[in-house]
Each structure stands twice: as structure tokens, then as C-alpha cells.
C-alpha positions as CSV (number, residue, x, y, z in Angstrom):
1,M,49.1,85.2,19.7
2,S,47.5,85.7,16.3
3,F,45.0,88.4,15.3
4,T,42.4,87.7,12.6
5,L,40.4,89.9,10.3
6,P,37.4,88.6,8.2
7,I,37.5,89.7,4.5
8,T,34.9,89.2,1.8
9,V,36.1,89.1,-1.8
10,Y,34.5,91.9,-3.8
11,Y,34.4,92.3,-7.6
12,E,37.1,95.0,-7.3
13,D,39.4,92.4,-5.8
14,T,39.3,90.0,-8.8
15,D,41.0,89.9,-12.2
16,A,39.5,89.0,-15.6
17,L,39.4,85.3,-14.6
18,G,37.3,86.1,-11.5
19,I,40.0,85.2,-9.0
20,V,41.6,87.5,-6.5
21,Y,44.4,89.4,-8.3
22,N,47.7,88.5,-6.7
23,A,48.6,92.1,-5.6
24,N,45.4,92.3,-3.6
25,Y,46.7,89.8,-1.1
26,L,49.2,92.5,-0.1
27,K,46.2,94.8,0.5
28,F,44.6,92.1,2.6
29,F,47.8,91.7,4.7
30,E,48.2,95.4,5.1
31,R,44.6,95.9,6.2
32,A,45.0,93.1,8.8
33,R,48.2,94.5,10.2
34,T,46.6,98.0,10.5
35,D,43.6,96.6,12.3
36,W,45.9,94.5,14.5
37,L,47.8,97.7,15.5
38,R,44.5,99.4,16.2
39,H,43.4,96.4,18.3
40,I,46.5,96.6,20.5
41,G,46.0,100.4,20.9
42,I,48.3,101.8,18.3
43,E,46.8,104.2,15.8
44,Q,48.8,104.9,12.7
45,S,47.6,108.5,12.5
46,D,49.0,109.0,16.0
47,L,52.3,107.4,14.9
48,L,52.6,109.8,12.0
49,K,52.0,112.8,14.2
50,S,55.0,111.5,16.3
51,Q,57.2,111.1,13.2
52,V,57.0,107.3,13.3
53,G,55.9,105.2,10.3
54,F,56.0,101.6,9.2
55,A,56.9,100.6,5.7
56,V,57.1,97.2,4.0
57,V,60.7,96.2,3.5
58,S,60.0,92.8,2.0
59,A,57.2,90.3,1.4
60,N,57.6,86.7,0.5
61,I,54.2,85.4,-0.6
62,R,53.3,81.8,-1.4
63,F,50.0,81.4,-3.2
64,K,48.3,78.1,-2.4
65,K,44.6,78.2,-3.6
66,A,42.8,80.8,-5.6
67,A,40.1,82.8,-3.9
68,K,37.1,84.0,-5.9
69,L,34.4,86.5,-5.9
70,D,32.2,86.4,-2.8
71,D,34.6,84.0,-0.9
72,Q,34.7,84.6,2.8
73,L,38.3,84.7,4.0
74,V,40.1,85.2,7.2
75,V,43.5,87.0,7.3
76,S,45.8,86.3,10.3
77,V,48.6,88.4,11.7
78,T,51.3,86.9,13.9
79,L,54.3,89.0,15.1
80,K,57.3,86.7,14.9
81,Q,60.2,89.0,15.6
82,L,60.8,92.5,16.9
83,R,64.2,94.0,16.2
84,R,65.6,97.5,16.8
85,A,64.0,99.0,13.7
86,S,61.9,96.3,12.2
87,L,59.2,93.8,12.7
88,L,58.7,90.4,11.1
89,F,55.2,89.0,10.6
90,F,53.8,85.7,9.4
91,Q,50.4,86.2,7.8
92,K,47.9,83.8,6.2
93,V,44.7,84.2,4.2
94,V,42.4,81.1,4.8
95,F,39.0,80.3,3.5
96,K,36.6,80.8,6.4
97,D,34.5,77.7,5.7
98,N,37.3,75.1,5.6
99,E,40.4,76.9,6.7
100,R,42.4,75.9,3.6
101,V,45.2,78.3,2.9
102,A,44.8,80.7,0.0
103,A,48.1,82.5,0.6
104,E,50.7,82.9,3.2
105,A,53.5,85.4,3.6
106,E,56.4,86.5,5.7
107,V,56.4,90.3,5.8
108,K,59.2,92.5,7.1
109,I,58.2,96.0,8.2
110,G,60.7,98.7,8.8
111,C,60.2,101.6,11.2
112,I,61.0,104.9,9.5
113,S,60.9,108.6,10.1
114,P,58.3,109.8,7.5
115,Q,59.8,113.2,7.3
116,L,63.4,112.0,6.6
117,M,62.3,108.7,4.9
118,K,65.1,106.9,6.8
119,P,65.1,104.0,9.2
120,R,64.7,104.8,12.9
121,P,64.4,102.7,16.0
122,V,61.0,101.5,17.1
123,P,60.1,103.9,20.0
124,Q,60.3,102.3,23.5
125,D,56.6,102.9,24.3
126,I,55.6,101.1,21.1
127,R,58.1,98.3,21.7
128,D,56.6,97.8,25.1
129,Q,53.1,97.4,23.5
130,L,54.5,95.0,20.8
131,I,56.5,92.8,23.1
132,Q,53.4,91.4,24.8
133,F,52.2,90.2,21.4
134,L,55.4,88.6,20.2
135,D,54.7,85.0,19.4
136,N,56.9,83.2,21.8
137,A,56.2,79.9,20.1
138,S,58.3,81.0,17.2
139,H,61.4,80.9,19.4
140,E,62.5,84.2,17.9
141,K,64.3,86.4,20.3
142,I,64.0,90.2,20.4
143,N,67.1,91.3,18.6
144,E,68.6,94.7,18.9
145,N,70.5,94.3,15.6
146,D,69.0,95.0,12.2
């Protein structure tokens, strides 16, 4: 199951050529993942109070079509894999009017202890919430090894 977030391209999102600066796609992806967590009942501020954090481990982005100022975009989030201490997402930015892909990415997120800045297992209560949103169509299994 995918979650989507509408985004409008603002002047601050663009570079000197008037197109979305490449690093800003990471911001769009991050915003969508944060809103997805909120949508399923997980607040990052509550996680931090419990000494649980999520950090990007890797991002493989493919840019397909440049977005420009005032474009209306939709960012999707699909959880593809849940492991002991990480999550793998597939994310896309598409143009709202024609659904052409602007960018797509595979983003791996690690669960960490913010205080120790070291990996930690995803807590069981959070795992339980995440499991129901795992995209079964991906045929990825929940894997306890990282």
C-alpha cells in the first residue's frame, strides 16, 4: 500500500535554471516518509523521546524528468522491506497532471539510538505498526538479518 503527499514546487526548491535542484528531491522524499509515519500513528518526536531514531543509510535516485517552479507533484512512499534494524522504501515523485515520473528512489533507513548514534533493532510495537503496511506485492520477506 502506497502513501502519497502532494507537493508544490516553490522558488526556494529551484536552481539557477528554474528546475528543482537535485538535492531537494531528498527533501521531498523525507517529507513524505515523515507524513507517512504520522499517517500510520507514529510521531517522530515520540520516537526520539523513546531513544529511537531513523536515519538514511543509502539513497539510489534516478532522475527522469525535470520539475519546475509551480509544478504540482505527488510523492509516493511504499515500504518494501522491513528488517531487524532497517526499512527499505521505494519512492516516486510524479507530476500530478499526467503522472509522468520526475524522480524515483530506493531509500534504506536505519533504526538508531540517537543518544549512542549506533544501530538498534526496530522496537516491536513499531514493527507491528509497520508490518501491516509492508507492500506484499514486492514479494520481499520480513528479514531478521541486517
